[in-house]
C-alpha positions in Angstrom: -12.9 93.4 -118.8 -16.5 92.4 -119.9 -15.8 92.1 -123.8 -13.3 89.6 -122.4 -15.5 87.8 -120.2 -18.5 87.7 -123.3 -15.7 86.4 -125.4 -14.7 83.8 -123.0 -18.0 82.4 -122.9 -19.0 82.3 -126.3 -16.2 80.0 -127.2 -15.5 77.6 -124.2 -16.4 74.2 -124.8 -18.1 73.0 -121.4 -17.4 69.0 -122.2 -13.8 69.9 -122.7 -13.3 71.8 -119.1 -15.8 68.9 -117.5 -13.0 66.5 -119.1 -10.2 68.1 -117.5 -11.5 68.9 -114.2 -12.1 64.8 -114.2 -8.9 63.7 -115.3 -7.6 66.4 -112.8 -9.8 65.0 -109.7 -8.8 61.4 -110.4 -5.2 62.5 -110.4 -5.8 64.8 -107.3 -7.4 62.2 -105.6 -5.0 59.3 -106.0 -2.1 61.5 -105.3 -4.1 63.1 -102.0 -5.4 59.5 -101.2 -2.1 57.7 -100.9 -0.5 60.5 -99.5 -3.1 60.7 -96.3 -3.4 56.5 -96.5 0.4 56.3 -95.7 0.5 59.2 -93.0 -2.7 57.3 -91.3 -1.4 53.5 -91.7 2.8 54.8 -90.9 2.0 54.8 -86.7 1.3 50.8 -87.3 4.3 50.0 -89.1 6.3 52.6 -87.1 5.3 49.6 -84.5 6.0 47.1 -86.6 9.6 48.0 -87.8 7.8 50.4 -89.7 7.5 51.8 -93.5 10.0 54.5 -93.0 12.5 53.4 -91.0 15.3 50.9 -92.5 15.3 47.0 -93.0 16.3 44.9 -90.3 17.1 41.1 -89.9 18.4 39.5 -86.9 20.6 37.0 -87.9 22.4 34.0 -86.2 24.2 30.2 -87.2 21.9 27.2 -87.7 21.9 24.7 -84.9 22.2 21.3 -86.4 23.2 18.2 -85.3 26.3 18.9 -86.2 26.7 21.4 -84.4 25.7 19.6 -81.0 27.8 16.5 -81.3 31.3 18.1 -82.3 30.4 20.7 -80.1 30.9 23.5 -82.7 30.6 27.3 -81.6 28.0 29.1 -83.1 29.1 32.1 -82.5 30.5 34.9 -84.7 33.7 35.6 -85.3 35.7 38.7 -86.2 36.4 37.8 -89.6 32.5 36.7 -90.4 31.3 39.5 -89.1 33.6 41.6 -91.2 32.3 39.1 -94.0 29.2 40.0 -93.4 29.6 43.9 -93.3 31.2 43.8 -96.6 28.3 42.5 -98.6 26.5 44.5 -101.4 23.2 44.1 -99.8 24.2 44.9 -96.1 24.1 48.9 -95.0 25.8 48.6 -91.4 26.0 45.5 -89.0 25.5 45.9 -85.2 26.1 43.0 -82.5 24.3 41.7 -79.8 26.4 42.1 -76.1 25.4 39.6 -73.8 25.7 39.7 -69.6 28.2 38.0 -68.7 27.2 37.2 -65.1 24.2 35.9 -63.1 21.0 38.4 -63.2 17.9 37.7 -60.9 15.3 39.9 -61.6 11.5 40.0 -60.0 9.3 41.9 -61.9 5.6 43.3 -61.0 2.5 45.4 -62.3 0.8 47.4 -60.3 2.2 45.7 -56.9 1.7 42.8 -58.0 4.6 40.2 -58.5 4.4 38.2 -62.4 7.9 37.3 -62.7 10.9 35.7 -60.4 13.1 34.4 -62.5 17.0 34.6 -63.4 17.5 36.4 -66.7 20.0 37.7 -69.4 20.3 40.9 -70.4 21.5 41.8 -73.9 22.5 45.1 -75.7 22.9 46.5 -79.3 24.3 49.5 -80.8 21.6 52.3 -80.1 21.2 53.5 -84.0 18.9 49.6 -84.6 17.0 50.4 -81.0 13.0 50.9 -82.2 11.9 53.1 -79.6 13.0 57.0 -78.7 15.9 57.3 -77.2 15.6 60.1 -75.2 15.4 58.3 -71.6 17.9 55.5 -73.4 20.8 57.2 -71.2 23.1 55.4 -68.4 25.5 57.0 -66.0 28.2 54.3 -65.1 27.9 53.3 -61.7 23.6 54.5 -61.5 21.6 52.3 -59.7 18.7 53.3 -62.1 18.6 51.4 -66.0 16.6 51.8 -68.6 14.7 48.5 -70.1 13.1 47.8 -73.4 11.1 44.7 -73.6 9.9 42.8 -75.9 6.2 43.6 -77.3 5.4 39.5 -77.3 6.0 39.5 -73.9 3.7 42.3 -73.3 1.4 40.7 -75.6 1.6 37.3 -73.3 1.1 39.2 -70.1 -2.0 41.1 -71.4 -3.8 38.2 -73.1 -2.5 35.7 -70.8 -1.7 36.6 -67.2 -3.8 39.7 -66.6 -7.1 38.2 -67.6 -6.7 35.3 -65.6 -5.6 37.2 -62.5 -8.0 40.2 -63.6 -5.1 42.7 -63.2 -4.7 45.5 -65.9 -3.6 45.7 -68.9 -0.7 47.5 -70.0 -0.2 49.9 -72.9 2.7 52.0 -74.4 1.1 54.7 -71.9 1.0 52.8 -69.1 4.8 51.7 -68.7 5.1 53.0 -65.3 2.6 50.7 -63.7 5.9 48.3 -63.9 8.3 47.5 -61.6 11.7 46.1 -62.4 14.0 44.8 -59.7 17.3 44.1 -60.6 20.1 41.9 -58.4 23.7 41.1 -59.8 25.8 38.9 -58.0 29.3 37.9 -59.2 33.1 38.2 -58.9 32.3 38.2 -55.0 29.9 41.5 -55.5 26.1 41.9 -55.0 24.4 44.6 -55.8 20.5 46.1 -56.3 19.5 48.1 -59.5 15.9 49.5 -60.0 15.0 48.9 -63.4 13.0 51.8 -65.8 10.8 50.3 -69.1 11.0 53.1 -71.5 9.6 51.3 -73.8 8.5 47.7 -76.3 10.4 46.9 -79.2 8.4 44.8 -82.1 12.1 44.6 -83.7 14.0 42.9 -81.2 12.8 40.0 -78.9 15.0 40.5 -76.2 15.0 42.2 -73.1 17.6 45.2 -73.8 19.3 47.5 -71.5 21.6 50.4 -72.8 25.3 49.2 -74.7 26.8 51.9 -71.4 25.2 49.6 -68.7 26.4 46.2 -70.4 30.0 47.5 -71.1 30.3 48.9 -67.6 28.4 46.0 -65.9 30.6 43.6 -68.1 33.7 45.4 -66.8 32.7 45.6 -63.3 31.2 42.2 -62.9 33.2 39.9 -65.1 36.2 41.5 -65.9 38.2 38.4 -67.2 35.1 37.2 -69.6 34.3 37.7 -72.8 32.5 36.3 -75.2 31.8 36.8 -79.3 28.4 37.9 -80.0 25.9 34.9 -81.4 23.5 37.0 -83.2 24.2 40.6 -85.3 21.6 42.5 -86.4 21.6 43.8 -90.1 20.2 46.7 -92.1 19.8 45.9 -95.5 18.9 48.1 -98.4 16.1 45.5 -100.3 15.6 42.9 -98.1 13.6 40.9 -101.1 16.8 40.7 -102.5 17.5 37.0 -103.8 21.4 37.5 -103.0 20.5 37.6 -99.0 18.8 33.9 -99.1 21.8 32.6 -101.0 24.3 34.3 -98.8 22.7 32.7 -96.1 22.2 29.5 -97.4 26.0 29.5 -98.2 27.0 30.1 -95.0 24.5 28.3 -92.5 23.4 31.3 -91.6 19.4 32.1 -90.8 17.2 34.8 -89.6 14.5 34.8 -87.2 11.5 33.0 -88.7 9.5 35.3 -90.5 11.1 37.8 -90.0 12.7 37.8 -93.9 9.3 37.8 -95.5 7.5 40.1 -93.1 10.6 42.8 -94.2 9.5 41.8 -98.0 6.1 42.5 -97.4 6.6 45.9 -95.7 9.5 46.7 -98.7 6.4 45.6 -101.3 4.3 47.2 -99.7 5.8 50.7 -99.7 6.9 49.7 -103.2 3.4 50.2 -104.2 2.8 53.4 -102.2 4.7 54.9 -104.2 3.6 53.9 -107.5 0.1 55.0 -106.6 1.5 58.3 -105.4 3.5 58.1 -109.1 0.9 57.2 -111.6 -1.5 59.7 -109.8 1.1 62.4 -110.3 1.2 61.7 -113.5 -2.4 61.7 -113.9 -2.3 65.2 -113.0 0.3 66.8 -114.9 -1.6 65.2 -118.2 -4.3 66.9 -117.2 -2.4 70.3 -116.4 -1.0 69.6 -120.1 -5.0 69.1 -121.3 -5.7 72.4 -119.6 -3.2 74.7 -120.8 -3.7 73.2 -124.4 -7.7 73.9 -123.9 -6.6 77.4 -122.7 -4.1 78.4 -125.8 -6.5 77.0 -128.2 -9.4 79.5 -126.3 -6.5 82.1 -126.8 -5.4 81.6 -130.7 -9.0 81.3 -131.7 -9.9 84.3 -130.0 -6.4 86.5 -131.1 -7.3 88.4 -133.7 -9.9 89.9 -131.4 -8.3 89.9 -128.0 -5.6 92.1 -130.8 -8.0 94.8 -131.1 -9.1 94.8 -127.5 -4.9 95.2 -127.0 -5.5 97.8 -129.6 -8.5 100.0 -128.2 -6.1 100.3 -124.9 -6.9 97.1 -122.6 -3.7 96.2 -121.0 -2.9 92.5 -121.4 -3.0 92.0 -117.6 -6.7 92.9 -118.6 -6.6 90.6 -121.4 -5.5 87.5 -119.6 -7.2 88.0 -116.3 -10.2 86.1 -117.0 -8.7 83.2 -118.2 -6.2 83.0 -115.3 -9.5 83.2 -113.1 -10.8 80.5 -115.1 -8.3 78.1 -114.4 -7.7 79.5 -110.8 -11.5 78.7 -110.4 -11.1 74.7 -112.0 -8.0 73.8 -109.9 -9.9 75.4 -106.9 -13.0 73.5 -107.2 -11.4 70.2 -107.8 -9.1 70.8 -104.8 -12.3 70.9 -102.5 -14.4 68.3 -104.0 -11.2 65.5 -103.7 -10.9 67.0 -99.9 -14.4 65.9 -99.5 -14.6 62.3 -101.3 -11.2 61.9 -99.6 -12.9 62.8 -95.7 -15.6 59.9 -96.7 -13.0 57.6 -97.9 -10.7 57.9 -95.0 -13.8 57.4 -92.4 -14.7 54.5 -93.9 -11.0 52.9 -94.4 -9.8 54.3 -90.5 -12.6 52.6 -89.0 -11.3 49.1 -90.2 -7.3 50.3 -89.3 -8.8 51.4 -86.1 -10.8 48.0 -85.2 -7.6 46.1 -85.9 -5.1 48.4 -83.9 -7.3 50.0 -81.1 -4.0 51.9 -80.1 -3.0 53.6 -83.2 -3.0 57.5 -83.1 -6.0 58.7 -85.1 -4.2 61.8 -86.8 -5.5 64.3 -88.9 -6.1 65.2 -92.8 -3.6 68.0 -92.3 -0.9 66.7 -94.2 -3.6 66.2 -97.1 -4.5 69.8 -96.7 -1.2 71.1 -96.9 0.2 68.6 -99.5 -2.8 70.0 -101.9 -2.7 73.8 -101.1 0.7 73.4 -102.4 -0.1 71.5 -105.6 -2.9 74.5 -106.1 -0.4 76.7 -105.7 2.2 75.8 -108.2 -0.1 74.3 -110.8 -1.9 78.0 -110.8 1.1 79.6 -110.7 2.9 78.0 -113.9 -1.1 78.5 -115.4 -0.7 82.2 -114.6 2.8 82.3 -115.9 1.6 80.3 -119.1 -1.4 82.1 -120.0 -0.1 85.9 -119.3 3.1 84.4 -121.1 0.6 84.0 -124.7 -1.1 87.1 -124.0 1.9 89.1 -123.8 3.0 87.2 -127.3 -0.3 88.9 -128.9 0.9 91.7 -127.6 4.1 91.9 -129.0 2.8 91.0 -132.2 0.1 93.9 -132.0 3.6 96.4 -131.4 
């Protein structure tokens, strides 16, 4: 074994291996940084329609002077909904269903009344709701109704009403402070319900109730009334598709003011993160080939001496081991340095993210540690097998 180490030390090129280590570090750091940054900012985009979730547009008909004068309806017919569903850029379509009866509601926070007004509820299919669905269930006839409030309502309360009345601000963890009493009066019936706020929606700017409650209550309190939807929620594959804008203009439809631009931005950012990670992987793969080429050249350069060692009784495993240990050590050093650099870089950018989004979950580096270990194992195993194969070729030539 000592003879092989001496042989390796005599012919190793320090600049060559330093170049490999730098290239590998650069590639590894890009991959880990892209992955870690993606995981760290994911909660932000989960609140704001998410990097990972699909892209949704709220579609309605344009309301102009002509519609107002002519009295033309702004609702969607079944044929129009089918036409939207048939478009190539559309993945699925959901309808907004509205209450057909009168709703009076009282909302209080920590015992202080903040709202006493006539309201209306809407519902969408459960697959379009952007909060956890664990508590989003309703049994027909039950007196407790799950409710999702628009995040804009809570922001107005926190930075307006609460501040001026010295009331506590509400976050996602303090939803239990909200009291919501509902009174429905229609078709000669009058009933009281208790609203339970289970979350805040950034995607849907309306007061949501479960589709099951909407179907039951409309049948119970307004059995002879049924309106077509005036809004659709549409899942699209690529919000940057120019066909979307063309279709909207051609049919007199529109989406919520900045919704399409926001979806284009998140789609672009998602693509950029993917491209950065792909570039990092390409650099890592190239550095892996540089290392293997260097090892192959070393083995080839010493092939006659290695053959002599095999002839005097050294096993192929003993001959290959120093080269395998060298490559694994280099890979391990690169991985540790990448983790250390990532630790400090992450601390730097997390300060900015937490300053802008105080409620964001801090997260950990565990995803990057696991990914780094996975890459280390894959590359090291490939290195070991390639070196063993080269030494075995020399062994077979000896025989």
